[in-house]
N, C-alpha and C positions, 0 to 999 in steps of 0.2 A: 784601676781608675787613676788617671794622671793627677798630679797634685794641682792645687789651685794656682800655684806659681807657673806651672807648665801650661795650664789652660790660658792664663793671662799672657804668657809669652807668645801664644798663637796670634793674639792681637798685635803684639809688638812686631813680630816677624812679618805678618801680612802688611802692616802699615809701613814699615821701613822699606819693604820690597816694592810696594806699589808706588810710593813716593820716589824711590830711586829709579824705577822704570820710567816714570813720567818726567823725572828730573825736575819736579816741581811739586810743591805741597808743604804740609806741616806735619812732620813725624813726631815732634816733641810732645804734643798734647796726647795723642793716642798712646804713646809709650808710657807717659806719666800717669794716665788715668786707667790703664789696663786692669790693674788690680781692683779698683773701685767698680769698674764696669762688670768684671767677672762676678763679683759678689751680688751686685744688683740684678743682673740678667739671669744668673743661674739660681738664685735663692728667693728672689722677691718679685720680679716683674711678671705680671699676668698678661700673657700674650700667646698667640697661636700663629706660628709661621705659615701654616697651611691656609689661614684665612686672616690676613693682616688687617682687615677692616671690620671684624665683628664688633658690635656696638659696645660691649662692656669690657673691652681690653683696657689695660693701663696705657697711658700715653707717655711716650718718651721723647724728649726734645733735647737736641744737642745745640744749645745756644751758641757755644763757641764752635760754630760750624766749620771754621777753617780746619779743625781736627776731624774732618769728615771720614777719614779712613778708620777712625774708632768705630763709628756707626756702621760703615760698610762691612768691617770685619765682624762685628757683632751679628749683623743680619746674615751674612754668609755662614758663619760658624754655627749659628743656632737653627738654621734650616730654612730660611726664607729663599724665595726664588731669585737668588743672586749668585750666579755661578762663579767659579774661580776665574773663568775667562773675563767676566765682568770686572773682577778685581784687577786683572791685568790691564784693563782698559781705563784705569783711573785717570781722570782729567783729560781724556781724549774726546774729540768732537763727536757728539751724538751718542756717547756711551751712557750706560745706566749708573755710572759712578762719577758724576761731575765733581768739580772741586769743592763745592759746598752742597749739602743735601738740598734737593728740590722735590717738592711734592709732585707726584705724577711720573717721576722718572724711575724711582726705586721702590719696590715693595717694602713696606715697613717704615718709610719716611713719613712722618706726620705733618711736617710743615716746611715751607721754604723760609728758612730763618733770615737769610739775607744779612744786612749789616748787624754788627755785634749788638747784643742787648735785645733785639727784636724777638729772638727765640724765647728769651726769658718772659717778655710781655705776652707772647703767644701762649706760653705755658700757664700764665695767670688766667688768660681767657679760656683755655681748655679746662682748668680746674674750676673756674666759675661756672662754666657750662655744665660740668658734671654735677656740681652741687645743686644748681637750679633745676636741672632736669630731674634729679633725684627727689627734690622737694615737691615738684609738680606731679610726679607719677608714682613714686614708691608708696606703698601702703603697708600697714602692720603685717609683718611676716612675709613681705614680698619686696625685698631690696633688689629690684631688677636693674637699677642704675647704681653701681657700687664699684667704682674703680678709682685709681690714683693717677696723679700726674707727677712725673719725674723729669727733672731738668738739670743738665750739666752746664755749668758756666765757668768762664775764666776771668782773669783780671780785666780784660777788655770789656766784657759784658757789664761788669760792675762799675767801670769808670764812665761808661756811656750814661748820659743823663736820663735816658728812658728807664734805666733800672730803678732809679729813685721813684719816678712816677708810678711804675707798675707795682713795685714791691711795697710802696706806701699804701696803695689801694688794696693790695692783697692782704696786708695786715689788718686794715680796717674792716675788710670783708670776712676775716677769720677763715681763710681757705685752708682748712686743716688737712686736706688730702693732697696738698701741694708740697713736694719736697724738692728743694734745690740743693745740689751738691757742687760746692765751689772748689775748683782745682787751684789751690793756693800754692803756686810754685814760685812766685816772686819774679818771674821772667816774662817779658814781652819782646817784641821784635827789636826794640831799641836797646834791650839789655835788662838790667836789674831795675824793677819797678820802684824800688825804694827812693829813687831820685824824683819820682813824679806821682807816686800813689802810696800815701802813708795813712790812709783812712783806717780807723779802728772799725773794721767791717762787722765784727761781732756786735759791738755797741750800736752801730748804725741800724742793724736789723732788729736788735732788741727794742730800739726806739720805735721801729715800725710796728711792733707787737708780734714779732715772730719768735718762735722757739729757736734758739741757736745752740748747736752742738759743735763746739770749737776744738781745735787742736787734735784732730783725728789723724792718725798716721795713715796716709793714703796708700801705703804699701803693706799694711798689716790687715789681712782679711778678717781676723777676729775683731779688731777695732772697728773696721768698716761695718761688719755685721751688727755689732752692738749699736752703732750709731743709726743705721737704717731701721733696726728693730724699734729703737726708741722713737724715731720719727713716726713710725706707723701706729704707735700707741697713743699718739696725741692728735686728736682730730679737731681741736678748737682753734689752733693757730697754724699757719704755714711753718715749715721747718727749713732752716739753713744749716747744712752740714759743711763745716770748713775742714777740708782735707789737705794736710801738708803733703806735698808730693815733690818729686824730682822730675823736672821736665826732661824728656828724652831718656827716661830710666833704662839703663842697660847699655847705652852707648858710652863706652868708657872714657873717651876723650872729649865728648861734646855734651854729655848730660849735665843739667844744671846751668846751662849757658844759653844765650840767645842764638848760638850757632845752629841749634837743632830746632828752633822755633819755626822758621819759615822757609827752609831749604832742605833739599835732600842731604842725607848724611854723607854721601860719597861711598864709593865701593869699599875702600879700606876700612872705614868706620862701620859699615854694615857687617863686614866680615869680623871685625873685632867685637861687635855687639853679639853676633851669633856665638862667638866663643864665650863671652861673658855670661850670656843667658843660658848657656848649655843647650843651644838649639842647633843641632848638627844638620838639619834638613836643608835641601836646596831651596832657592827662591820659589815662593808660591806653593810649596808642598806642605800639607798638613797631614800627619799620620792619622789612620783610621780611628785609633783609640782616642785621640784628642777630639776629632769630630764627634765621636760617640759621647764624650764627656760634656760637650757643648749642646748637643741636639735637644731642642725644646719642643719638637713636633708632637710627640706622644702626650706629654704633659699639657701642651697647649690645646690639643684636640679634646682631651678630657675636661679641661677647664671650660671650654666653650660648650661641650655637651652638657655638663652640669648646669651651666647657666641657661641653656635652651630648655632644659627640663623645668627649671624655676620659672622661666618666662611662660611656658605652657600652663603651669598652675596659675600664674598671674592672669593669663588671658581667660582662663575658665572663671576666675573670680571677678575680673573687671574687664569684660570683653570690649566695651567701648573705649576705655582708656588704652588698652593694648592696641586696638586698631588705630587709634589716633597716633600713638607713639610710633608704631611701625611706619605709618605714613610720613611722619616727620623724619624718621631715620632714612627713608628712601628719598627724601628731598622733594616729594610730591606736594603740590599745593592743593588745598581744598577745592572742591568743584563749584563752590557757591560764592566766589569772590566778586562777581559782578561783570567780569569780562570786559567787553567793548563798551558796555554802558558806563562802567566805572571810569574807563579811560576817557570817554567823551565828557563825563561829568567833571573829571579832574581838569581837562583842557579848558572847559568853560570857566571853571573856577580860576584857573591861572590867567585867563583873559581879563578877569574883572577884580581879582584880589591880589594883594601882596603875596609873593611866592611862599612866605612862611605860613601865611594863613591858609593858602591852598594846600600846603603840605599837611597842616593840622587837620584839615577837612578830610584828606585822603587817609590819614592815620586813623581818624575816628570811624571811617568806613571799613578799613581793613582790619583794625585791631580786634574787634569782637569775633571776626571770622578766621583769624590767623594766630592761633595760640603760640606758634613758634616765633612771633615777632618779639624781639628783645632789644629795646632801645636805650638811648642815653644821650647826655649832652655834657659838654665840657663847661659846666657851671653857667649855662646860658639858657636854661629851659624857658624862663619867662620871655626871653627875647626871640629865640628861634622856634618856640611853640612845639616842642617835641613831646611834651607830657600830655598825651591824648586822654580822653574822658575816662577810659577804662584802665588806664595805667596804674600799676601798683609798685611801690618802691621795693627794690631788691636790696637786702641788707643781710648782715650776719644774723639778725633777729628774724628776718622775713625772707628766707632764701628762695621762696616760691615766687617772688615778684617778677615783673617783666620790664622794669625800668630802673636803670643804673645811673646814679649820680656819679659821674666820673671825676668831678672836681676839675680844677684847672690843670688838666693833664691831657692835652690834645694828642701828643705823640703816642702815649700809652693807650689812649682810647682807640686809636686806629689799629694798633698792633693787637690789643686785647680783643677787639672785634674780629680780627682775622682768626685768632685762636678760637673764639666762640663759634665762628662759622665752620672752621675745620673740624671741630668736635663732632658736628652733625646734630640735627634736631632743632636748629635755630636759624632764623634770618635776622641778623643784627642790623641796626641803623644807628647812626650817631650824628651829632651836629655841633658845629662851632661857627664862628664868623670866618668869612673868606680869608681875612688877613692872617688868621691862625692856621690856615690849611698848610702853609709852608712848613710849620713845625711837623706836620704829619706826612710830608711828601714821601718819605721812605715807606711808611706803612701803606699808603695808597698805592704806591708802585708794587709792593709785595702782594697786595690784594689782587691786582690785575694779573700778576704772574701766576698766582694760585688759582685764578679763574673761579673765584667763589662769589656767592651772592652777598655782597656787603653794600649797604646803602649809606652814602654820606650825604648829609644835608648841610649846605653852607649858606650863610646870609651875610650881606654887607653891613659893615658898621663904620666905614671909613670915608664915605663920600657924600655925607650930608643929605641922604634921601629921606630921613625921618622915619617915623614909626611904620608907615605903610610902604616903605621902599622894598625893593626886591628881597 
């Protein structure tokens, strides 16, 4: 069996080779986070490469998506339908390995993260969806919704303002199955971040109510293992693991510098890295024993088979709940929503009512028939009328609720809704005033790219139309 270091070096080699072949990309983060990823994916991640979408898999989000070759290497090595020829086509037009991970292009990619920080907010949405679905459907002895959300982030994700919005809410919600691993390498494209990013990140997240595991050697598998194990033992608060790493680890002349952040290493440095890492294999070649050390297909199929047996027992005990949950997972709507009659009624309401009141009327009609409806507002529920008659507040104390008070966090609201939607089993809606929509623009754009059912409700507050305005 190859050593953990050798298994991690497969990530480093594939990453630097793919970026070099494209002459474009970010080799530093994949090479620096390889040891962390090896421990997580080989020892802790619950997934099945043969069926990337089975409902109770763990979710993994690479928020620092510029390091996409880390994720592509992991998917390829562990047995997903991502061939070595796909790796060779990294960053090429129409390839399955675009420069940033995109939902729908690559098996195993959970979200189109887009701009830095949005993946972190998506992960909050994924974790929130897991906990809510579990609270709504699990029964004593039947934990059929029981998985974790893992998210890798870099300095850029934590500098972006959306990280504050999303992580503050995650702490308030007590999302204990969310674990974020921070690649604390001190380098961004402009160089050493000490000139522009001196936050005490540990204290910041402790203030949010997170469990923080700091000063972990990101190149020591035993230390990484201990940190991840500690995170899994604590389900009342989300966890931030701060891993100290060397960006571009293994590139002898460029590691630890901005030179390996956003550009190919160059042929000479790639050759030197091969020597430093004791990786004598030619580009894009991984020996069979290393593939065998990574392959997760058998373990993944066993994990899914065990879960399906559990679900069968659940369906015997709670057939109506099981049927409804499976419908929600399939994304099928109930058959009694009202169809054209509801559409006509809504149109008549819009002709005679302020749009916010018409919206509330539709929510009051849909809500009782649509258990997957999960709504919220950016601290404006009394104004934009999103809290329908049957809504119940979702909180750490009442995780089965269907209405989330986002607070004044418009950008995070949009990105969290995307995460909720991509989890499956929910149709989220959210609301704010039209003028605040500009804060959410990136999240709205990512929702369109992901082609998911996300409903945004906007109302005017800035042109003097009064209480009954649009």
